Chimera marker file (.cmm) of the C-alpha trace (Angstrom):
<marker_set name="trace">
<marker id="1" x="-7.477" y="9.107" z="4.761" r="1" g="1" b="0" radius="0.5"/>
<marker id="2" x="-7.502" y="7.290" z="1.407" r="1" g="1" b="0" radius="0.5"/>
<marker id="3" x="-8.268" y="3.617" z="1.078" r="1" g="1" b="0" radius="0.5"/>
<marker id="4" x="-8.045" y="1.045" z="-1.666" r="1" g="1" b="0" radius="0.5"/>
<marker id="5" x="-7.203" y="-2.518" z="-2.595" r="1" g="1" b="0" radius="0.5"/>
<marker id="6" x="-3.780" y="-4.118" z="-2.885" r="1" g="1" b="0" radius="0.5"/>
<marker id="7" x="-3.364" y="-4.642" z="-6.609" r="1" g="1" b="0" radius="0.5"/>
<marker id="8" x="0.017" y="-6.369" z="-6.537" r="1" g="1" b="0" radius="0.5"/>
<marker id="9" x="2.546" y="-7.593" z="-3.976" r="1" g="1" b="0" radius="0.5"/>
<marker id="10" x="6.159" y="-8.413" z="-4.771" r="1" g="1" b="0" radius="0.5"/>
<marker id="11" x="7.048" y="-10.175" z="-1.512" r="1" g="1" b="0" radius="0.5"/>
<marker id="12" x="10.617" y="-11.123" z="-2.354" r="1" g="1" b="0" radius="0.5"/>
<marker id="13" x="11.476" y="-7.478" z="-3.127" r="1" g="1" b="0" radius="0.5"/>
<marker id="14" x="9.372" y="-5.980" z="-0.316" r="1" g="1" b="0" radius="0.5"/>
<marker id="15" x="6.978" y="-3.694" z="-2.142" r="1" g="1" b="0" radius="0.5"/>
<marker id="16" x="3.545" y="-3.498" z="-3.704" r="1" g="1" b="0" radius="0.5"/>
<marker id="17" x="0.937" y="-1.336" z="-5.352" r="1" g="1" b="0" radius="0.5"/>
<marker id="18" x="-2.451" y="-0.141" z="-4.120" r="1" g="1" b="0" radius="0.5"/>
<marker id="19" x="-5.304" y="0.993" z="-6.359" r="1" g="1" b="0" radius="0.5"/>
<marker id="20" x="-7.344" y="3.604" z="-4.499" r="1" g="1" b="0" radius="0.5"/>
<marker id="21" x="-11.109" y="4.056" z="-4.798" r="1" g="1" b="0" radius="0.5"/>
<marker id="22" x="-10.607" y="6.711" z="-7.509" r="1" g="1" b="0" radius="0.5"/>
<marker id="23" x="-8.472" y="4.345" z="-9.614" r="1" g="1" b="0" radius="0.5"/>
<marker id="24" x="-5.068" y="5.900" z="-8.921" r="1" g="1" b="0" radius="0.5"/>
<marker id="25" x="-2.120" y="3.578" z="-8.221" r="1" g="1" b="0" radius="0.5"/>
<marker id="26" x="0.122" y="4.040" z="-5.191" r="1" g="1" b="0" radius="0.5"/>
<marker id="27" x="3.499" y="2.408" z="-4.585" r="1" g="1" b="0" radius="0.5"/>
<marker id="28" x="4.338" y="1.192" z="-1.081" r="1" g="1" b="0" radius="0.5"/>
<marker id="29" x="7.400" y="-0.385" z="0.530" r="1" g="1" b="0" radius="0.5"/>
<marker id="30" x="7.430" y="-2.911" z="3.365" r="1" g="1" b="0" radius="0.5"/>
<marker id="31" x="8.961" y="-0.262" z="5.641" r="1" g="1" b="0" radius="0.5"/>
<marker id="32" x="5.762" y="1.837" z="5.358" r="1" g="1" b="0" radius="0.5"/>
<marker id="33" x="3.397" y="-0.923" z="6.488" r="1" g="1" b="0" radius="0.5"/>
<marker id="34" x="2.035" y="-0.264" z="9.975" r="1" g="1" b="0" radius="0.5"/>
<marker id="35" x="3.405" y="-2.485" z="12.739" r="1" g="1" b="0" radius="0.5"/>
<marker id="36" x="5.638" y="-4.377" z="10.312" r="1" g="1" b="0" radius="0.5"/>
<marker id="37" x="2.720" y="-6.459" z="9.040" r="1" g="1" b="0" radius="0.5"/>
<marker id="38" x="3.879" y="-6.684" z="5.397" r="1" g="1" b="0" radius="0.5"/>
<marker id="39" x="3.852" y="-10.478" z="5.407" r="1" g="1" b="0" radius="0.5"/>
<marker id="40" x="0.192" y="-10.475" z="6.532" r="1" g="1" b="0" radius="0.5"/>
<marker id="41" x="-1.015" y="-8.489" z="3.515" r="1" g="1" b="0" radius="0.5"/>
<marker id="42" x="-2.562" y="-10.155" z="0.472" r="1" g="1" b="0" radius="0.5"/>
<marker id="43" x="-3.499" y="-9.105" z="-3.038" r="1" g="1" b="0" radius="0.5"/>
<marker id="44" x="-7.141" y="-7.998" z="-3.128" r="1" g="1" b="0" radius="0.5"/>
<marker id="45" x="-7.088" y="-6.955" z="0.547" r="1" g="1" b="0" radius="0.5"/>
<marker id="46" x="-8.607" y="-3.588" z="1.494" r="1" g="1" b="0" radius="0.5"/>
<marker id="47" x="-6.189" y="-1.144" z="3.144" r="1" g="1" b="0" radius="0.5"/>
<marker id="48" x="-6.002" y="2.472" z="4.309" r="1" g="1" b="0" radius="0.5"/>
<marker id="49" x="-2.927" y="4.652" z="3.926" r="1" g="1" b="0" radius="0.5"/>
<marker id="50" x="-1.469" y="8.130" z="4.142" r="1" g="1" b="0" radius="0.5"/>
<marker id="51" x="-0.688" y="10.051" z="0.957" r="1" g="1" b="0" radius="0.5"/>
<marker id="52" x="2.977" y="10.793" z="0.296" r="1" g="1" b="0" radius="0.5"/>
<marker id="53" x="4.876" y="11.962" z="-2.759" r="1" g="1" b="0" radius="0.5"/>
<marker id="54" x="8.209" y="10.971" z="-4.181" r="1" g="1" b="0" radius="0.5"/>
<marker id="55" x="10.276" y="11.844" z="-7.223" r="1" g="1" b="0" radius="0.5"/>
<marker id="56" x="8.798" y="8.755" z="-8.919" r="1" g="1" b="0" radius="0.5"/>
<marker id="57" x="5.141" y="9.550" z="-8.183" r="1" g="1" b="0" radius="0.5"/>
<marker id="58" x="2.485" y="8.875" z="-5.568" r="1" g="1" b="0" radius="0.5"/>
<marker id="59" x="3.552" y="6.758" z="-2.613" r="1" g="1" b="0" radius="0.5"/>
<marker id="60" x="1.482" y="5.253" z="0.195" r="1" g="1" b="0" radius="0.5"/>
<marker id="61" x="2.718" y="5.561" z="3.775" r="1" g="1" b="0" radius="0.5"/>
<marker id="62" x="1.521" y="4.067" z="7.034" r="1" g="1" b="0" radius="0.5"/>
<marker id="63" x="-0.310" y="1.286" z="5.157" r="1" g="1" b="0" radius="0.5"/>
<marker id="64" x="-2.695" y="-0.681" z="7.378" r="1" g="1" b="0" radius="0.5"/>
<marker id="65" x="-5.269" y="-3.372" z="6.766" r="1" g="1" b="0" radius="0.5"/>
<marker id="66" x="-8.897" y="-2.302" z="7.142" r="1" g="1" b="0" radius="0.5"/>
<marker id="67" x="-10.884" y="-4.132" z="9.777" r="1" g="1" b="0" radius="0.5"/>
<link id1="1" id2="2" r="1" g="1" b="0" radius="0.2"/>
<link id1="2" id2="3" r="1" g="1" b="0" radius="0.2"/>
<link id1="3" id2="4" r="1" g="1" b="0" radius="0.2"/>
<link id1="4" id2="5" r="1" g="1" b="0" radius="0.2"/>
<link id1="5" id2="6" r="1" g="1" b="0" radius="0.2"/>
<link id1="6" id2="7" r="1" g="1" b="0" radius="0.2"/>
<link id1="7" id2="8" r="1" g="1" b="0" radius="0.2"/>
<link id1="8" id2="9" r="1" g="1" b="0" radius="0.2"/>
<link id1="9" id2="10" r="1" g="1" b="0" radius="0.2"/>
<link id1="10" id2="11" r="1" g="1" b="0" radius="0.2"/>
<link id1="11" id2="12" r="1" g="1" b="0" radius="0.2"/>
<link id1="12" id2="13" r="1" g="1" b="0" radius="0.2"/>
<link id1="13" id2="14" r="1" g="1" b="0" radius="0.2"/>
<link id1="14" id2="15" r="1" g="1" b="0" radius="0.2"/>
<link id1="15" id2="16" r="1" g="1" b="0" radius="0.2"/>
<link id1="16" id2="17" r="1" g="1" b="0" radius="0.2"/>
<link id1="17" id2="18" r="1" g="1" b="0" radius="0.2"/>
<link id1="18" id2="19" r="1" g="1" b="0" radius="0.2"/>
<link id1="19" id2="20" r="1" g="1" b="0" radius="0.2"/>
<link id1="20" id2="21" r="1" g="1" b="0" radius="0.2"/>
<link id1="21" id2="22" r="1" g="1" b="0" radius="0.2"/>
<link id1="22" id2="23" r="1" g="1" b="0" radius="0.2"/>
<link id1="23" id2="24" r="1" g="1" b="0" radius="0.2"/>
<link id1="24" id2="25" r="1" g="1" b="0" radius="0.2"/>
<link id1="25" id2="26" r="1" g="1" b="0" radius="0.2"/>
<link id1="26" id2="27" r="1" g="1" b="0" radius="0.2"/>
<link id1="27" id2="28" r="1" g="1" b="0" radius="0.2"/>
<link id1="28" id2="29" r="1" g="1" b="0" radius="0.2"/>
<link id1="29" id2="30" r="1" g="1" b="0" radius="0.2"/>
<link id1="30" id2="31" r="1" g="1" b="0" radius="0.2"/>
<link id1="31" id2="32" r="1" g="1" b="0" radius="0.2"/>
<link id1="32" id2="33" r="1" g="1" b="0" radius="0.2"/>
<link id1="33" id2="34" r="1" g="1" b="0" radius="0.2"/>
<link id1="34" id2="35" r="1" g="1" b="0" radius="0.2"/>
<link id1="35" id2="36" r="1" g="1" b="0" radius="0.2"/>
<link id1="36" id2="37" r="1" g="1" b="0" radius="0.2"/>
<link id1="37" id2="38" r="1" g="1" b="0" radius="0.2"/>
<link id1="38" id2="39" r="1" g="1" b="0" radius="0.2"/>
<link id1="39" id2="40" r="1" g="1" b="0" radius="0.2"/>
<link id1="40" id2="41" r="1" g="1" b="0" radius="0.2"/>
<link id1="41" id2="42" r="1" g="1" b="0" radius="0.2"/>
<link id1="42" id2="43" r="1" g="1" b="0" radius="0.2"/>
<link id1="43" id2="44" r="1" g="1" b="0" radius="0.2"/>
<link id1="44" id2="45" r="1" g="1" b="0" radius="0.2"/>
<link id1="45" id2="46" r="1" g="1" b="0" radius="0.2"/>
<link id1="46" id2="47" r="1" g="1" b="0" radius="0.2"/>
<link id1="47" id2="48" r="1" g="1" b="0" radius="0.2"/>
<link id1="48" id2="49" r="1" g="1" b="0" radius="0.2"/>
<link id1="49" id2="50" r="1" g="1" b="0" radius="0.2"/>
<link id1="50" id2="51" r="1" g="1" b="0" radius="0.2"/>
<link id1="51" id2="52" r="1" g="1" b="0" radius="0.2"/>
<link id1="52" id2="53" r="1" g="1" b="0" radius="0.2"/>
<link id1="53" id2="54" r="1" g="1" b="0" radius="0.2"/>
<link id1="54" id2="55" r="1" g="1" b="0" radius="0.2"/>
<link id1="55" id2="56" r="1" g="1" b="0" radius="0.2"/>
<link id1="56" id2="57" r="1" g="1" b="0" radius="0.2"/>
<link id1="57" id2="58" r="1" g="1" b="0" radius="0.2"/>
<link id1="58" id2="59" r="1" g="1" b="0" radius="0.2"/>
<link id1="59" id2="60" r="1" g="1" b="0" radius="0.2"/>
<link id1="60" id2="61" r="1" g="1" b="0" radius="0.2"/>
<link id1="61" id2="62" r="1" g="1" b="0" radius="0.2"/>
<link id1="62" id2="63" r="1" g="1" b="0" radius="0.2"/>
<link id1="63" id2="64" r="1" g="1" b="0" radius="0.2"/>
<link id1="64" id2="65" r="1" g="1" b="0" radius="0.2"/>
<link id1="65" id2="66" r="1" g="1" b="0" radius="0.2"/>
<link id1="66" id2="67" r="1" g="1" b="0" radius="0.2"/>
</marker_set>
């Protein structure tokens, strides 16, 4: 399970970007945040996620804050 840091959040549009430990960027949407906790996330916060793919590139699914 990959992990990384939230690089950018665009709260009003409901999405963000994660930079994983290898330096790759992953897009995520508020609908993919575990337990609907999008509003509790913050830039610089460490998270884990599932790898997904889309026509536009790598996408993070089941995003959850690390303890």
